[in-house]
C-alpha positions in Angstrom: -18.5 9.5 22.9 -18.1 10.0 19.2 -17.4 7.4 16.5 -13.8 7.9 15.2 -13.4 8.7 11.6 -11.9 11.0 8.9 -13.7 13.4 6.6 -12.5 15.5 3.7 -14.4 18.8 3.4 -13.8 20.1 -0.2 -15.7 23.3 0.4 -13.2 24.6 2.8 -10.2 22.3 2.0 -9.9 20.7 5.4 -9.6 17.2 6.6 -11.1 16.4 10.0 -9.8 13.5 12.1 -12.4 12.6 14.7 -11.1 10.7 17.7 -13.4 9.4 20.4 -12.9 12.5 22.5 -11.7 15.3 20.2 -11.4 16.4 16.6 -8.2 17.5 14.8 -8.3 19.6 11.7 -5.8 19.9 8.9 -6.3 23.1 6.8 -4.8 21.9 3.5 -4.0 25.4 2.6 -1.4 25.4 5.3 0.3 22.2 3.9 1.9 23.7 0.8 5.2 21.9 0.8 6.2 18.2 1.4 7.9 19.3 4.7 4.8 21.1 5.9 2.7 18.1 5.1 5.1 15.7 6.7 5.2 17.8 9.9 1.4 17.7 10.1 1.4 13.9 9.5 3.9 13.3 12.3 1.9 15.7 14.6 -1.3 13.8 14.2 0.0 10.3 14.1 1.7 10.8 17.5 -1.5 11.7 19.3 -2.3 9.1 21.9 -5.8 8.6 20.5 -4.7 8.1 16.9 -5.1 4.4 16.0 -3.6 2.6 13.0 -7.0 2.5 11.4 -7.5 6.3 11.8 -4.0 6.8 10.4 -4.9 4.7 7.3 -8.2 6.6 6.9 -6.4 10.0 7.2 -3.8 9.0 4.5 -6.6 7.7 2.3 -8.6 11.0 2.7 -5.5 13.0 2.0 -4.9 11.0 -1.2 -8.5 11.5 -2.2 -8.3 15.2 -1.6 -5.2 15.5 -3.8 -6.9 13.5 -6.5 -10.0 15.7 -6.3 -8.1 19.0 -6.5 -4.9 18.1 -8.4 -6.0 15.0 -10.4 -3.1 13.2 -8.9 -2.3 11.3 -5.6 -0.2 12.6 -2.7 3.1 11.5 -4.1 2.4 12.9 -7.6 1.1 16.2 -6.1 3.9 16.9 -3.5 7.0 15.1 -4.8 6.8 13.5 -8.2 10.0 11.6 -9.2 11.5 12.7 -5.8 11.3 16.4 -6.7 9.7 18.7 -4.1 6.7 20.8 -5.3 4.9 23.7 -3.8 1.2 23.3 -4.0 -1.6 25.8 -4.2 -4.8 24.2 -3.0 -7.1 27.1 -4.0 -5.7 27.2 -7.6 -5.3 23.4 -7.8 -1.7 23.8 -9.0 1.5 21.9 -8.1 4.6 24.0 -9.0 8.2 22.9 -9.3 10.7 24.4 -6.8 10.4 25.6 -3.3 
């Protein structure tokens, strides 16, 4: 049995959520819009093994990843002032519009 936890891997832009029995990986390059990110968040948080603590760790890792790449948090990267942005994780750019 593994110890549950969440790890951000900046070298390949992924976040790994480790449950007791399985791992779940988010390829950040596939979360380019607020709707893609929200879809992924709902997918992972509905897993039967996902605990409130793992959910918190995941959101914290995602926020740290945004700060490392975009120099801003999740909200400032994906939807500052309520305006949706398209993000490019490889270039570290958050662009207006869809």
